[in-house]
C-alpha positions in Angstrom: -168.6 47.4 0.5 -168.4 50.7 2.4 -166.0 53.6 2.0 -163.1 54.0 4.3 -163.9 55.9 7.5 -162.5 59.4 7.1 -159.8 60.5 9.6 -156.1 60.8 10.2 -154.1 58.6 7.8 -152.0 55.7 9.3 -148.4 56.7 10.2 -145.7 55.0 8.3 -143.2 52.7 10.2 -140.7 54.7 12.4 -137.4 53.3 11.1 -135.4 56.2 12.6 -136.8 55.5 16.1 -136.0 51.8 15.8 -132.4 52.6 14.9 -132.1 55.0 17.9 -133.4 52.4 20.3 -131.0 49.8 19.0 -128.1 52.3 19.3 -129.1 53.0 22.9 -129.2 49.3 23.6 -125.7 48.8 22.3 -124.4 51.7 24.4 -126.1 50.3 27.5 -124.5 46.9 26.8 -121.1 48.5 26.3 -121.4 50.6 29.5 -122.4 47.5 31.5 -119.5 45.6 30.0 -117.1 48.4 30.8 -118.4 48.6 34.3 -117.9 44.8 34.6 -114.3 45.2 33.4 -113.6 48.0 35.8 -115.0 45.8 38.6 -112.8 42.9 37.5 -109.8 45.1 37.2 -110.1 46.5 40.7 -111.8 43.7 42.6 -110.3 40.6 41.0 -106.9 41.7 39.7 -106.1 43.0 43.2 -108.4 40.8 45.3 -107.2 41.0 48.9 -108.7 37.6 49.5 -106.4 35.9 47.0 -102.8 35.0 47.8 -100.0 36.8 46.0 -97.5 34.5 44.3 -93.9 35.0 45.5 -92.4 38.0 43.9 -95.3 38.4 41.5 -97.3 41.4 42.8 -99.1 43.2 40.0 -100.1 46.2 42.2 -98.3 48.1 44.9 -100.7 47.0 47.6 -100.4 43.4 46.5 -96.6 43.6 47.0 -97.0 44.8 50.6 -99.8 42.4 51.3 -97.9 39.4 49.8 -94.8 40.3 51.8 -96.6 40.6 55.1 -98.6 37.4 54.4 -95.4 35.5 53.7 -94.1 36.6 57.1 -97.4 35.5 58.7 -96.9 32.1 57.0 -93.4 31.8 58.3 -91.9 31.7 54.8 -88.7 33.8 54.7 -87.9 32.9 51.1 -91.2 34.1 49.8 -90.9 37.3 52.0 -87.5 38.1 50.6 -88.8 37.7 47.0 -91.0 40.8 47.5 -88.0 43.0 48.4 -86.3 45.2 45.8 -82.9 44.5 47.4 -82.0 41.4 49.4 -80.3 42.3 52.7 -76.7 41.2 53.0 -77.2 39.9 56.6 -79.8 37.1 56.5 -78.8 35.4 59.8 -82.2 36.1 61.4 -84.2 36.2 58.1 -85.1 32.5 58.2 -88.1 30.3 58.6 -87.0 29.1 62.0 -86.7 32.7 63.4 -90.1 33.5 61.9 -91.7 30.4 63.3 -90.4 31.2 66.8 -91.7 34.7 66.5 -95.1 33.7 65.2 -95.6 31.4 68.2 -95.3 34.5 70.3 -97.4 36.8 68.1 -98.0 36.5 64.4 -98.9 39.1 61.8 -102.6 39.2 61.0 -105.5 41.3 59.7 -103.5 42.9 56.9 -105.2 45.8 55.1 -103.2 47.6 52.4 -104.3 50.6 50.3 -102.6 52.5 47.6 -101.6 56.1 48.4 -101.9 59.0 45.9 -98.1 59.0 45.4 -98.1 55.3 44.5 -96.8 54.1 47.8 -98.8 51.9 50.2 -100.5 52.6 53.5 -101.1 49.4 55.5 -102.5 48.4 58.9 -101.9 45.0 60.5 -101.6 43.3 63.9 -98.5 41.7 65.4 -100.0 39.5 68.1 -102.4 41.9 69.9 -100.4 45.1 68.9 -101.9 47.2 66.1 -99.5 48.6 63.6 -99.8 51.4 61.0 -97.0 51.6 58.5 -96.1 53.1 55.1 -94.2 51.2 52.4 -92.4 52.7 49.4 -92.6 50.4 46.3 -91.5 50.5 42.7 -92.2 48.5 39.6 -89.5 46.2 38.2 -90.6 44.7 34.9 -94.3 43.8 35.3 -94.2 43.3 39.1 -94.0 45.6 42.1 -91.4 45.2 44.9 -90.9 46.8 48.4 -88.0 49.2 48.8 -87.6 48.6 52.6 -89.0 45.5 54.3 -86.5 44.9 57.1 -85.1 46.9 60.0 -81.6 47.0 61.5 -81.8 46.7 65.3 -78.9 47.6 67.6 -78.5 45.0 70.3 -75.5 46.3 72.1 -77.4 47.6 75.1 -79.0 44.2 75.8 -76.2 41.8 74.8 -74.4 39.9 77.5 -71.1 38.1 76.6 -70.3 34.6 77.6 -73.8 33.4 78.5 -74.9 31.9 75.2 -77.3 34.6 74.2 -79.9 33.8 71.6 -82.6 35.6 69.5 -85.6 33.5 68.7 -83.5 30.5 69.5 -80.6 31.4 67.1 -77.2 32.1 68.7 -76.0 35.7 68.7 -72.4 36.4 67.8 -70.0 36.6 70.7 -69.4 40.2 69.8 -72.3 41.4 67.6 -71.5 44.1 65.1 -74.0 46.4 66.9 -76.9 45.6 64.6 -78.9 42.6 63.3 -81.3 42.7 60.4 -84.9 41.6 61.2 -88.2 41.2 59.6 -91.3 42.8 61.2 -92.5 40.4 63.9 -92.1 39.2 67.5 -88.7 38.4 69.0 -87.4 37.0 72.3 -83.9 37.2 73.7 -82.7 34.2 75.7 -79.6 32.4 77.1 -78.5 28.9 76.7 -76.5 28.8 79.9 -78.6 26.7 82.3 -77.2 28.5 85.4 -78.9 31.7 84.3 -82.4 33.0 83.8 -83.1 36.0 81.5 -86.3 38.0 82.0 -87.8 40.8 80.0 -86.4 39.7 76.7 -89.5 40.2 74.5 -89.8 42.9 71.9 -91.5 43.6 68.6 -90.3 45.0 65.3 -93.3 46.8 63.9 -92.7 49.2 61.0 -89.5 48.5 59.0 -89.0 52.2 58.4 -89.4 53.0 62.1 -87.2 52.2 65.1 -87.5 49.5 67.8 -87.5 50.0 71.5 -85.6 47.2 73.2 -86.7 45.7 76.5 -85.2 46.1 79.9 -83.6 42.7 80.3 -82.3 41.2 83.5 -80.1 38.2 84.2 -80.4 36.3 87.4 -78.9 33.1 88.8 -81.1 30.0 88.1 -82.7 28.4 91.1 -80.3 25.5 91.1 -77.2 27.6 90.5 -76.4 28.2 94.2 -76.2 24.5 95.1 -74.2 23.7 92.0 -71.7 26.4 92.7 -71.3 25.4 96.4 -70.8 21.8 95.4 -68.2 22.7 92.8 -66.3 24.9 95.3 -66.1 22.1 97.9 -64.9 19.6 95.4 -62.3 22.0 94.1 -61.0 23.0 97.5 -60.9 19.4 98.7 -58.9 18.5 95.7 -56.4 21.3 96.2 -55.9 20.3 99.9 -55.1 16.8 98.7 -52.3 18.1 96.4 -48.8 17.5 97.5 -47.7 20.8 96.0 -46.2 24.0 97.5 -48.5 26.1 95.2 -51.9 24.5 94.6 -54.0 24.6 91.5 -56.4 26.7 93.6 -53.9 29.5 93.5 -52.8 29.6 97.2 -49.4 28.4 98.4 -45.8 29.6 97.9 -43.5 29.3 94.9 -40.5 28.3 97.0 -39.1 28.4 100.6 -36.2 30.7 100.8 -33.0 29.0 101.9 -34.8 25.6 102.2 -34.4 22.5 100.0 -37.8 21.0 100.3 -38.5 17.3 100.6 -41.4 16.9 98.1 -42.7 13.9 99.9 -43.2 16.0 103.0 -45.6 18.6 101.5 -49.2 18.5 102.7 -52.2 20.7 103.3 -54.9 20.7 106.0 -57.9 22.7 107.0 -57.3 24.6 110.2 -60.7 26.3 110.7 -63.8 27.1 108.8 -65.8 24.8 106.5 -65.1 23.6 103.0 -68.7 24.2 102.0 -70.3 27.5 100.8 -73.9 27.9 102.2 -76.8 28.4 99.9 -77.4 32.1 99.2 -73.8 33.2 99.6 -73.1 33.7 95.9 -73.7 37.2 94.6 -74.3 38.1 91.0 -74.4 41.3 88.9 -75.1 40.4 85.3 -74.6 44.0 84.2 -71.0 44.0 85.3 -69.8 40.4 84.7 -72.5 38.3 83.0 -70.7 35.0 83.4 -69.1 35.5 86.9 -70.3 35.0 90.4 -68.6 35.5 93.8 -69.0 34.4 97.4 -67.3 35.4 100.6 -66.0 32.6 102.7 -63.8 32.3 105.8 -61.3 29.5 105.9 -57.7 29.0 107.1 -55.5 26.3 105.6 -52.0 25.3 106.6 -49.1 24.2 104.3 -46.7 21.9 106.1 -43.4 20.7 104.6 -39.9 19.7 105.7 -36.5 20.4 104.3 -34.2 17.5 103.2 -32.6 17.9 106.6 -36.0 17.0 108.2 -36.5 20.5 109.6 -40.3 21.2 109.7 -41.8 24.3 108.2 -45.3 25.7 107.7 -47.3 28.6 106.2 -50.9 29.7 107.0 -53.3 31.1 104.5 -56.7 32.7 105.1 -59.2 32.2 102.2 -61.5 35.1 102.1 -63.5 34.6 98.9 -64.1 32.5 95.8 -64.9 33.6 92.2 -66.4 31.4 89.5 -66.4 32.0 85.8 -69.3 29.8 84.5 -69.2 30.8 80.8 -68.6 27.1 80.3 -71.2 25.6 82.7 -69.7 22.2 82.4 -66.2 23.3 83.3 -66.4 26.0 86.0 -63.3 28.1 86.4 -62.9 28.5 90.2 -60.4 30.8 91.9 -59.8 31.6 95.5 -58.8 34.8 97.2 -56.1 33.8 99.7 -53.8 35.8 102.0 -50.6 34.4 103.5 -50.8 35.2 107.2 -47.8 33.2 108.5 -46.2 35.0 111.4 -42.6 35.8 111.1 -40.4 34.7 114.1 
């Protein structure tokens, strides 16, 4: 058996190096785990692709995103749950109003980011209109809520009385208290009176903290209004001429004949000249002055004939120069005539 080959002796096992490698491995695992947790915290806990339960936003941006998504979904109850304070006027904060607005232009493409001061910057679309807004939020318990999510809009410049004005299909008060409270979204003014047409009634509430520019609205007579008015005037006038009354319900006539005891059976009216119809296109309308009234110029002369109890005949002549119609109740038109007594004294 030969002797060992002379040289460098074999090194003993490196126990210290093994421990160091193991320690490094543990640190790497911990770092990877920490990174995974950070990713989960940022990407999952506030995942923009996931819906936010009503009133349960765990981050500022989730509160804003959840609020706007509720509006996009037409869910007013969910939307209100993300607000710090519920508005006192909720007349137009309803599903029906949101649904009507969403059919015109819904909220979409919501992108919310947390600002350095804890508030939220957000961009979104309302229909095709891009919006950039800023929301203040605060934490209540374990959830975040929005300080201001609605806007008070003054409608006094576009409101018309007596024509059944609506906003997204909901009736406006007959004398609105200057403002209504609205969600961000699309809105349309309208009228329920079928004798009128309203144009230019669309507007958008964009940023709750901003202001809203109202549209230039215009009221005009509906296409069928002229014919309906003319027909109503003829019926009214024909009815008055058939009355055996000294003073007709049309407003023309006399209260009494001085010094004459009138035989009521002798009273009668007849058309002397002119026509009892009002031609199409005669009625004029100015919605900015009197939203529920129209007027036409006419030229008629009617004659009142009667006798005294002594059989003495008398008469009075009246020129009818115009007619006014209040159509605030379109099924019960209030018609009045402008008449002048032109009886010649002898």
